[in-house]
Every structure is written in C-alpha cells, then in structure tokens.
C-alpha positions, 0 to 999 in steps of 0.5 A: 018252378022257381018258387019251388026252388026258393021254398027249398032254400028257405026250408034249408035255412029254417031247418038249420035255425034251431041249431043249439037245441037240436045239437043237444038232443042225442035222440033227435036230429044231429047238427054239424058245423064247419067253416073256413077263413082267409086273411089275404094281402096283396100288393101290385109291384108294377104294371101298365100305368093309366086307369080302367073304370074307377081303378088307378093302374097298375092294377089287377083283378083277382076275383071276378065274382065279387070284383076284388081289384088290387091297385099299386097306388094303395100299397098292401091291401087286405080288403079284396080277398079276405073272407069268412065262411060258415056252414051248418048241416042239420041231419034229420035222419039217415036220409034227410038233411039241410045245409046252409053256407054263409060267406062274408067278405069286405068287398061284398057290401061291406061284410054283409053275409051272402047265402052261397048254399041253402039246400036240402038233401035226400038220399034215395039209395046208397048211390043216388042223392037228390038235392034242391035249393041254392048251390054253386054251379059246378063249372070247375074242378074247385067249384064246390070249395073255391073259397076253402083255401086249404083245398088247393096249393095257390093263394087262389085258383087262377082268375084267368080261368075261375070267374063268371058273373053268375056262380050259383043256381036255384034248382035241383041236382041228382048226385051219383057215387060208386066204386067202378073197378079196382080203386077207381070211383065214379062221381057224377052230377046232373043239375037244372035251374036258373039264377038272376042277379040284378046290378051284377057287380061283374058286369056293372063295375068291370064292363059297363059302368051303368047298372047291368042285370044278368040272368042264366035261365034254363040251366042244364048241366052235368059232370062225371069224375073218375078218380083213384085217389091219386089221379082224377079226370073230370068232364063237364058240360052245361047249357043255358039261356043268357040274358043281360041288360044295361040300365042307362042314367036317362032311364033307357034300357039296352038289351045286350043278350036276349036269351042267347043259348050258351054252352060251357064245356070243361075238362080237367086232369089232376095228379097227386103223388107222394111228391109230385102234383099236377093240375090242369083245366081246359074250358070253353064258353060259346054262344052261337047267336052272338058269336061270343067264344071264350077259351081258357086254361091252366096248367101247373106242376108242383113238388111237395117236400115235407110240409112245403109245396112249391107250384109253377102254373101258367094260365090263359084266357082269350076271346075268339076272333069271331066274337063280334060283340066286343074287341078281343080280350085276353090275358096270359099269366105265370105264377109261382106259389109256395104253401106251408102246412103249419098244421092239418087245418092251417096253411100259409101261402106266398104267391108271385104273379106276372101277367100280360094283357093280350086284349085288343083294347084298353083293359086292366093292363100288365101287372106283377103281383105279390100276395100272402095269405093265411088260410084255415078250415075248421 
C-alpha cells in the first residue's frame, strides 16, 4: 500500500515535468502555476535568561515543524520563517490532474526544497473527488494554506496551536463539496495513509538532542465544514499509531512510543463580517497507553478598516495532569497583529507577542517578540 502512495506522488511529479510544452499546446493538457513567499524578520525583546538545548535565551520557537527559533542575542533574524513556495497543477482533462508543491526555507537544510504536496486528483462526480499521493494533514483550519500568509491576519497562526512533528501523509483522500441549504455549503474530507520522518527536527532538536525518528502509521481522519461565506464551522477527528525512537551515541536505541493509538480532535468557528472578524480553534491530542494528553486553543477578534486589519488573539497549550511520560508543559500567549493590504496579493504585517511559559520544567521560558513580515501570493 505504501508503494502505491509513493507511485502516486511520483506520478504527480512526472506529469508536472513537461510543463512548458504542455502549457503551449491549446489542444492538450493545461498547466497552471501559482506561488507564495514571505520575508519575515523577528527580534526577541526580552524574556527569561538562560539557555535551552543549543539556543541562548531569551528565545522563542515560532515554527515547530521546521524548528524556527529566535534568540535575543542574535538581534533581528530573517532566517527562521522566510520562505518561498511554488505550486504547479497539470490538468489532463476535466477529471484528471496532478499537483506538486515545493517549499524552500533557510532553516530547512539551507534552502533545500522539500515536496509538501505531490498528488493526483480524479473527479468522480461534480461533488466527489478522489486524490492520492502526498498532502498536508488537515489537522487545522489553516492546514492547507499554513504558509500562504495572505490567507490570515497574523504574521503566523499561533504556534501554541499549530505544530506537530508529522505534518504530511502519503495516502489517499476523498473530498466532497455541495450546497446544502440557502447560502450554506458543506465541505468534507476523509483521508488515510501514514508518514515516517527519520531524524525528525522537532523531536531531535527540541526535545531529545540525539537523533529521533517518528512515524504516524495507519492514519484515518475526517473533517466537515459548514460555511455561508461569513460564518464557518469545522469539526475534525483523526486517529493513528504513533511510533518514536531515539538513537543514542553509544549505538543503542530507546523506544519512546511503541505504536500507541493516538487521537486528535479539533473544532473551529470563524466569522468574517464587513468589519469584524473572529477566529477560534480548540484541539485535543490524546494517547491512552502513555497517558499523554495535550489541550490547545486560540481565540481572537479583529476589526477591518479599509485596507487595514487589527487583531488581538490569546492562545494556550498545556499537557494534562495525567501525562506520566514527562513533566507538564504549557504556554499562554497574547498577540497584537496589524495587517496592511498593499494590494490584492501583497500584505505587510507587524506583530507583538507576550508569552508566559507555564511548563513545570526548564523549557524555552517567557518572551516578548516583535515581528515584521512582507507576504505575497501569486
């Protein structure tokens, strides 16, 4: 089964290869191209003195997937979240297409592009679409466009909520979309697959120090979204088998998670009015065998005035008291963000974060962070 998913991903890449020739043929397949980019600079203004792992603190992690960490001692840093993404879709006909998305960022192996998307799509009907290959796991409201900065009001969605060691899956999904009543539309998705990540940056750099591998196997999930253009409500549930192992310098291997059954649940409700906007997400990660439970949320409100949007958000994550794998970890953050839409596809943003570390062990600590970002989609 894994080979089938890999073949689907390779097929998507292969179909997208002869792009120039295909795009020039009016009678043949059609190629469309899009992309997104951002130049983001941040500076830690103050926080807890000390160190954590290889970082000098005051410091803060703002991207868990690729381990984007800002340190006060380094002043302004533009090499933690800046990125470039390119996506191409080759439509063979009205039903069959192939999509590939590449992402390049400085703290991901020195700008080496990674394949975040590589899948083929087949429209079964006007309402049902079958896809196979590699996609991002739709755990969150912004999962499908997490790095397309023009899609949200902040410099980045709250890292207290957004970020796990595994963020993609190789597999298949079935998407459904149709109007249901009045102006309301139902969008739903079912997905299945798995993903294995050797020397996972999240695990190795943030928590263990030594090389740590992680795999999410037998993934099965689904979500449903109801929206009318202004209001959207989304519910998500996913289950998988979690494996994690750490490789010590002496050659020994420690099994941290031995295929533990894990569930992630999520609920979001958002509003986009003429002037007022609201954003909310509530999620829970739980493992019965290990007792590891994670609760996290964000709640924000904003106001749009012309091309400007101001936003105030609070976010929090915390492991539950019954977690016996490690001490309690937690954080609470207050965020002020300001967005200026320079044009349809360009946004300039400023953000100020004040965060309190509520962990019961020596973690990253408190911080105050100032960020600026220029973000575009094309």
